[in-house]
C-alpha positions as a LaTeX table, in Angstrom:
\begin{tabular}{lrrr}
\hline
Residue & $x$ (\AA) & $y$ (\AA) & $z$ (\AA) \\
\hline
Met1 & $-13.41$ & $-8.27$ & $-17.32$ \\
Gln2 & $-12.13$ & $-9.40$ & $-20.69$ \\
Leu3 & $-8.60$ & $-10.59$ & $-21.27$ \\
Thr4 & $-8.24$ & $-8.05$ & $-24.09$ \\
Glu5 & $-8.07$ & $-5.26$ & $-21.52$ \\
Leu6 & $-5.16$ & $-6.98$ & $-19.80$ \\
Glu7 & $-3.36$ & $-7.17$ & $-23.11$ \\
Arg8 & $-3.75$ & $-3.50$ & $-23.96$ \\
Pro9 & $-0.57$ & $-1.39$ & $-23.59$ \\
Ile10 & $-0.13$ & 0.33 & $-20.25$ \\
Arg11 & 0.13 & 3.71 & $-21.98$ \\
Asp12 & $-3.39$ & 3.18 & $-23.37$ \\
Ile13 & $-5.20$ & 1.48 & $-20.50$ \\
Val14 & $-3.99$ & 3.83 & $-17.70$ \\
Pro15 & $-2.94$ & 7.03 & $-19.48$ \\
His16 & $-3.46$ & 9.18 & $-16.37$ \\
Ile17 & $-0.26$ & 7.89 & $-14.75$ \\
Phe18 & 1.85 & 9.69 & $-17.37$ \\
Lys19 & 0.43 & 13.07 & $-16.32$ \\
Arg20 & 2.10 & 13.05 & $-12.90$ \\
Pro21 & 5.77 & 13.50 & $-12.00$ \\
Val22 & 8.02 & 10.62 & $-11.01$ \\
Leu23 & 8.40 & 10.61 & $-7.25$ \\
Ser24 & 11.93 & 9.47 & $-6.57$ \\
Val25 & 14.59 & 9.58 & $-3.87$ \\
Asn26 & 18.36 & 9.24 & $-3.93$ \\
Pro27 & 20.17 & 6.30 & $-2.32$ \\
Ala28 & 21.69 & 8.68 & 0.26 \\
Asp29 & 18.38 & 10.27 & 1.31 \\
Ser30 & 17.45 & 9.66 & 4.95 \\
Leu31 & 14.77 & 7.19 & 5.99 \\
Leu32 & 12.95 & 10.06 & 7.66 \\
Gln33 & 12.83 & 11.97 & 4.38 \\
Val34 & 11.84 & 8.88 & 2.41 \\
Gly35 & 9.13 & 7.88 & 4.87 \\
Thr36 & 7.50 & 11.29 & 4.78 \\
Phe37 & 6.45 & 10.70 & 1.15 \\
Leu38 & 4.59 & 7.56 & 2.20 \\
Ala39 & 2.95 & 8.96 & 5.33 \\
Ile40 & 1.63 & 12.37 & 4.31 \\
Gly41 & $-1.90$ & 11.10 & 3.83 \\
Pro42 & $-4.59$ & 12.10 & 1.33 \\
Gln43 & $-2.80$ & 15.30 & 0.28 \\
Ile44 & $-0.41$ & 13.20 & $-1.78$ \\
Tyr45 & $-1.03$ & 9.47 & $-2.04$ \\
Val46 & 2.09 & 7.45 & $-2.80$ \\
Asp47 & 2.15 & 3.65 & $-2.83$ \\
Gly48 & 5.87 & 3.45 & $-3.50$ \\
Leu49 & 8.99 & 5.34 & $-4.46$ \\
Val50 & 11.69 & 4.71 & $-7.02$ \\
Val51 & 15.30 & 5.10 & $-5.95$ \\
Leu52 & 17.41 & 6.75 & $-8.65$ \\
Asp53 & 21.16 & 7.11 & $-8.67$ \\
Gly54 & 21.35 & 9.88 & $-11.22$ \\
Arg55 & 19.13 & 8.50 & $-13.97$ \\
Lys56 & 19.79 & 4.87 & $-13.09$ \\
Leu57 & 17.07 & 2.93 & $-11.28$ \\
Val58 & 18.63 & 1.13 & $-8.32$ \\
Gly59 & 15.64 & 0.18 & $-6.16$ \\
Arg60 & 12.06 & 0.55 & $-4.98$ \\
Ile61 & 10.64 & 1.39 & $-1.58$ \\
Gly62 & 7.20 & 0.74 & $-0.12$ \\
Gly63 & 5.77 & 1.33 & 3.32 \\
His64 & 6.41 & $-2.27$ & 4.34 \\
His65 & 10.13 & $-1.87$ & 3.63 \\
Ile66 & 10.31 & 1.07 & 6.05 \\
Ile67 & 8.19 & $-0.59$ & 8.73 \\
Gln68 & 10.19 & $-3.81$ & 8.58 \\
Tyr69 & 13.43 & $-1.86$ & 8.88 \\
Ile70 & 12.17 & 0.15 & 11.85 \\
Leu71 & 11.07 & $-3.02$ & 13.64 \\
Gln72 & 14.54 & $-4.48$ & 13.19 \\
His73 & 16.44 & $-1.27$ & 14.02 \\
Gln74 & 14.47 & 0.60 & 16.66 \\
Glu75 & 17.55 & 2.51 & 17.77 \\
Gly76 & 18.77 & 5.19 & 15.40 \\
Trp77 & 16.61 & 4.07 & 12.49 \\
Phe78 & 15.96 & 7.66 & 11.35 \\
Gln79 & 19.66 & 8.01 & 10.52 \\
Ser80 & 19.45 & 5.21 & 7.96 \\
Thr81 & 19.35 & 5.85 & 4.23 \\
Ala82 & 17.22 & 4.76 & 1.30 \\
Ser83 & 19.96 & 2.41 & 0.09 \\
Gln84 & 19.71 & 0.48 & 3.37 \\
Ile85 & 15.97 & $-0.17$ & 3.23 \\
Met86 & 15.13 & $-0.38$ & $-0.48$ \\
Ser87 & 14.28 & $-3.46$ & $-2.46$ \\
His88 & 16.92 & $-4.15$ & $-5.09$ \\
Asp89 & 14.39 & $-5.80$ & $-7.40$ \\
Pro90 & 15.17 & $-4.36$ & $-10.86$ \\
Ser91 & 11.68 & $-4.97$ & $-12.26$ \\
Val92 & 10.42 & $-2.33$ & $-14.68$ \\
Val93 & 7.76 & $-2.38$ & $-17.38$ \\
Glu94 & 7.84 & $-0.49$ & $-20.66$ \\
Ala95 & 4.82 & 1.69 & $-21.35$ \\
Ser96 & 4.22 & $-0.24$ & $-24.57$ \\
Glu97 & 3.89 & $-3.58$ & $-22.76$ \\
Pro98 & 0.49 & $-5.00$ & $-21.80$ \\
Leu99 & $-1.02$ & $-4.38$ & $-18.38$ \\
Ser100 & $-0.78$ & $-8.10$ & $-17.62$ \\
Val101 & 3.02 & $-7.84$ & $-17.45$ \\
Ala102 & 2.81 & $-5.34$ & $-14.59$ \\
Leu103 & 0.17 & $-7.33$ & $-12.74$ \\
Asp104 & 2.32 & $-10.45$ & $-13.03$ \\
Ile105 & 5.12 & $-8.55$ & $-11.26$ \\
Phe106 & 2.65 & $-7.50$ & $-8.56$ \\
Lys107 & 1.75 & $-11.14$ & $-8.01$ \\
Lys108 & 5.34 & $-12.43$ & $-7.95$ \\
Thr109 & 6.72 & $-9.71$ & $-5.66$ \\
Arg110 & 3.59 & $-9.05$ & $-3.53$ \\
Phe111 & 4.52 & $-5.40$ & $-3.97$ \\
Ala112 & 1.85 & $-3.64$ & $-6.03$ \\
Phe113 & 4.10 & $-0.93$ & $-7.39$ \\
Val114 & 6.39 & $-0.95$ & $-10.42$ \\
Pro115 & 8.32 & 1.73 & $-12.34$ \\
Ile116 & 7.13 & 2.34 & $-15.91$ \\
Thr117 & 9.69 & 3.27 & $-18.53$ \\
Ile118 & 9.64 & 4.89 & $-21.95$ \\
Asp119 & 12.59 & 3.90 & $-24.12$ \\
Gly120 & 14.33 & 2.52 & $-21.04$ \\
Arg121 & 14.03 & 5.67 & $-18.90$ \\
Val122 & 11.75 & 5.79 & $-15.85$ \\
Ala123 & 8.78 & 7.99 & $-16.77$ \\
Thr124 & 6.22 & 7.19 & $-14.07$ \\
Ser125 & 5.04 & 4.35 & $-11.84$ \\
Leu126 & 2.03 & 2.06 & $-11.67$ \\
Ser127 & 0.31 & 0.96 & $-8.46$ \\
Ile128 & $-2.64$ & $-1.31$ & $-7.85$ \\
Arg129 & $-4.80$ & 1.71 & $-7.04$ \\
Asp130 & $-4.18$ & 3.05 & $-10.56$ \\
Val131 & $-5.61$ & $-0.15$ & $-12.02$ \\
Leu132 & $-8.87$ & 0.26 & $-10.09$ \\
Arg133 & $-9.94$ & 2.68 & $-12.80$ \\
Val134 & $-10.06$ & $-0.22$ & $-15.25$ \\
Val135 & $-12.68$ & $-1.91$ & $-13.07$ \\
Ala136 & $-14.55$ & 1.07 & $-11.63$ \\
Gly137 & $-18.19$ & 1.26 & $-12.61$ \\
Lys138 & $-17.97$ & $-1.73$ & $-14.96$ \\
Asp139 & $-17.70$ & $-5.07$ & $-13.19$ \\
Val140 & $-20.88$ & $-6.56$ & $-11.72$ \\
Thr141 & $-19.21$ & $-9.34$ & $-9.72$ \\
Pro142 & $-20.43$ & $-9.24$ & $-6.06$ \\
Val143 & $-17.61$ & $-8.17$ & $-3.77$ \\
Gly144 & $-18.58$ & $-10.97$ & $-1.41$ \\
Glu145 & $-16.92$ & $-13.31$ & $-3.91$ \\
Leu146 & $-13.66$ & $-11.31$ & $-3.84$ \\
Ser147 & $-13.30$ & $-10.50$ & $-0.16$ \\
Ser148 & $-10.64$ & $-11.73$ & 2.27 \\
Gln149 & $-10.87$ & $-12.70$ & 5.92 \\
Leu150 & $-10.55$ & $-9.71$ & 8.23 \\
Val151 & $-7.59$ & $-9.89$ & 10.64 \\
Ser152 & $-8.18$ & $-8.12$ & 13.94 \\
Val153 & $-6.45$ & $-7.30$ & 17.23 \\
Lys154 & $-7.64$ & $-5.95$ & 20.58 \\
Tyr155 & $-7.38$ & $-2.24$ & 21.26 \\
Ile156 & $-4.70$ & $-2.85$ & 23.91 \\
Thr157 & $-2.35$ & $-4.50$ & 21.39 \\
Ser158 & 0.99 & $-2.69$ & 21.08 \\
Ile159 & 2.05 & $-1.07$ & 17.84 \\
Glu160 & 4.98 & $-3.45$ & 17.72 \\
Lys161 & 2.75 & $-6.54$ & 17.90 \\
Ala162 & 0.33 & $-5.06$ & 15.36 \\
Leu163 & 3.14 & $-4.38$ & 12.88 \\
Glu164 & 4.61 & $-7.84$ & 13.34 \\
Leu165 & 1.19 & $-9.35$ & 12.59 \\
Met166 & 0.74 & $-7.17$ & 9.49 \\
Leu167 & 4.11 & $-8.23$ & 8.15 \\
Glu168 & 3.47 & $-11.89$ & 8.98 \\
Lys169 & 0.07 & $-11.88$ & 7.26 \\
Arg170 & 1.32 & $-9.61$ & 4.45 \\
Ile171 & $-1.59$ & $-7.22$ & 4.91 \\
Arg172 & $-1.85$ & $-3.42$ & 5.01 \\
Asn173 & $-5.11$ & $-3.08$ & 6.95 \\
Leu174 & $-5.82$ & $-4.37$ & 10.45 \\
Ala175 & $-9.05$ & $-4.24$ & 12.44 \\
Val176 & $-8.88$ & $-2.91$ & 16.00 \\
Arg177 & $-11.68$ & $-4.10$ & 18.29 \\
Asn178 & $-12.61$ & $-2.17$ & 21.43 \\
Glu179 & $-14.28$ & $-3.52$ & 24.58 \\
Ser180 & $-17.69$ & $-3.38$ & 22.88 \\
Asp181 & $-16.30$ & $-5.29$ & 19.87 \\
Asn182 & $-16.72$ & $-2.23$ & 17.64 \\
Ile183 & $-14.24$ & $-2.14$ & 14.77 \\
Arg184 & $-11.96$ & 0.56 & 13.48 \\
Ile185 & $-9.31$ & 0.10 & 10.82 \\
Ile186 & $-5.64$ & 0.87 & 11.17 \\
Asn187 & $-3.31$ & 0.67 & 8.18 \\
Asp188 & 0.41 & 0.87 & 7.51 \\
Arg189 & 0.18 & 4.53 & 6.47 \\
Arg190 & $-1.41$ & 5.60 & 9.76 \\
Ile191 & 1.23 & 3.74 & 11.73 \\
Leu192 & 4.05 & 5.11 & 9.60 \\
Glu193 & 2.68 & 8.63 & 10.07 \\
Phe194 & 2.91 & 8.12 & 13.85 \\
Leu195 & 6.37 & 6.55 & 13.73 \\
Leu196 & 7.73 & 9.52 & 11.79 \\
Ser197 & 6.16 & 12.11 & 14.08 \\
Tyr198 & 8.07 & 13.73 & 16.93 \\
Glu199 & 6.00 & 11.78 & 19.47 \\
Gly200 & 6.57 & 8.52 & 17.63 \\
Arg201 & 10.32 & 9.00 & 17.49 \\
Arg202 & 10.32 & 9.90 & 21.18 \\
Val203 & 8.43 & 6.72 & 22.08 \\
Ile204 & 10.67 & 4.50 & 19.98 \\
Ala205 & 13.72 & 5.97 & 21.70 \\
Gly206 & 12.32 & 4.96 & 25.12 \\
Pro207 & 13.21 & 1.75 & 26.97 \\
Met208 & 10.14 & $-0.17$ & 25.73 \\
Gly209 & 10.30 & 1.08 & 22.16 \\
Leu210 & 7.25 & 0.31 & 20.03 \\
Asp211 & 5.89 & $-1.99$ & 22.70 \\
Ala212 & 5.09 & 1.08 & 24.83 \\
Val213 & 2.16 & 2.34 & 22.74 \\
Ser214 & $-1.12$ & 0.53 & 22.10 \\
Val215 & $-2.91$ & 0.87 & 18.79 \\
Asp216 & $-5.96$ & 2.57 & 20.29 \\
Leu217 & $-3.89$ & 5.69 & 20.96 \\
Leu218 & $-3.49$ & 6.31 & 17.24 \\
Asp219 & $-5.91$ & 8.23 & 15.03 \\
Ile220 & $-8.02$ & 5.34 & 13.75 \\
Pro221 & $-10.89$ & 6.10 & 11.35 \\
Ala222 & $-14.18$ & 4.25 & 11.26 \\
Pro223 & $-14.44$ & 1.80 & 8.36 \\
Lys224 & $-16.77$ & 2.06 & 5.39 \\
Tyr225 & $-19.16$ & $-0.88$ & 5.02 \\
Val226 & $-20.71$ & $-2.29$ & 1.87 \\
Lys227 & $-23.07$ & $-5.19$ & 1.25 \\
Gln228 & $-21.79$ & $-8.52$ & $-0.02$ \\
Ser229 & $-23.91$ & $-7.98$ & $-3.11$ \\
Thr230 & $-22.22$ & $-4.65$ & $-3.95$ \\
Ser231 & $-20.63$ & $-4.89$ & $-7.39$ \\
Ala232 & $-16.87$ & $-4.89$ & $-7.85$ \\
Gly233 & $-17.30$ & $-1.85$ & $-10.11$ \\
Ile234 & $-18.97$ & 0.18 & $-7.34$ \\
Ala235 & $-16.44$ & $-1.02$ & $-4.77$ \\
Ala236 & $-13.60$ & 0.04 & $-7.08$ \\
Glu237 & $-15.11$ & 3.53 & $-7.29$ \\
Phe238 & $-15.16$ & 3.76 & $-3.49$ \\
Leu239 & $-11.55$ & 2.54 & $-3.27$ \\
Cys240 & $-10.37$ & 5.09 & $-5.83$ \\
Asp241 & $-10.89$ & 7.63 & $-3.04$ \\
Val242 & $-7.52$ & 7.82 & $-1.24$ \\
Ser243 & $-9.29$ & 8.26 & 2.09 \\
Thr244 & $-10.84$ & 4.79 & 1.69 \\
Pro245 & $-8.05$ & 2.20 & 1.93 \\
Cys246 & $-10.46$ & $-0.72$ & 2.25 \\
Leu247 & $-14.09$ & $-1.72$ & 2.58 \\
Leu248 & $-15.64$ & $-4.00$ & 5.20 \\
Leu249 & $-18.47$ & $-6.47$ & 4.75 \\
Pro250 & $-20.95$ & $-7.43$ & 7.52 \\
Asn251 & $-19.54$ & $-10.97$ & 7.77 \\
Asp252 & $-16.13$ & $-9.86$ & 9.13 \\
Ser253 & $-14.44$ & $-9.81$ & 5.74 \\
Ile254 & $-12.53$ & $-7.07$ & 3.93 \\
Val255 & $-12.14$ & $-5.88$ & 0.36 \\
Thr256 & $-8.99$ & $-4.04$ & $-0.73$ \\
Pro257 & $-7.68$ & $-2.78$ & $-4.08$ \\
Trp258 & $-5.61$ & $-5.97$ & $-4.25$ \\
Asp259 & $-8.77$ & $-8.11$ & $-3.93$ \\
Ile260 & $-10.57$ & $-6.19$ & $-6.66$ \\
Val261 & $-7.71$ & $-6.14$ & $-9.17$ \\
Met262 & $-5.88$ & $-9.40$ & $-8.60$ \\
Lys263 & $-8.87$ & $-11.64$ & $-7.92$ \\
Arg264 & $-11.18$ & $-10.24$ & $-10.57$ \\
Leu265 & $-9.17$ & $-8.56$ & $-13.27$ \\
Phe266 & $-6.04$ & $-10.68$ & $-13.19$ \\
Lys267 & $-6.52$ & $-14.43$ & $-13.43$ \\
Pro268 & $-3.39$ & $-15.83$ & $-15.15$ \\
\hline
\end{tabular}
């Protein structure tokens, strides 16, 4: 991928993001309300939310912010507000700035979501999944060169331990191995969906909290496999599908949108 594409203005390289509404919450909105945006699933895929106080941007929220907060406040967490869990990072990028500016923020914050402004006012947002379109169908680099080591847990692992590992490793996808060593993939969205459900809230309120439920009790989809020789362009097309959060390779490695964009497209 040529550097010239990184230097093109955001408004030109990813014009589709300006056709959707800004998904925002107020500082006083409940965590339960905020989390619902991030756990609905393929009907509406949201990688992050902006927190607006009137028209003023005051923060950003991703799934990891909510999960980290729930782990630390297992009692009464659903009564918390957006202002208590949000990141106060003021980073924004003007639509006229090059794509590289946004990707640099992704790298520095490890949060692949940033508000995009026009004349200083938040107009939309950019996530790493949006940038996949820049790579899709074009790059011939084998995904085996971009993959990361797969992190896995046993099917009897508790949700609490799984979440702690995901936060420690700073990953969104975790492999769950059953007794036959077959793999299924659980991600932060699936877990958040459970935590926000009636059953999830009931479990958390119990004496053992999140340690009472093992990951195999969740709805865990089978992973999609690709060959190591599959091109980054083809992999990006697969990952543009919101029902495909990651791809697995036969050698126990994983490819995510972050791997495709940050390892191939963005090399500052």
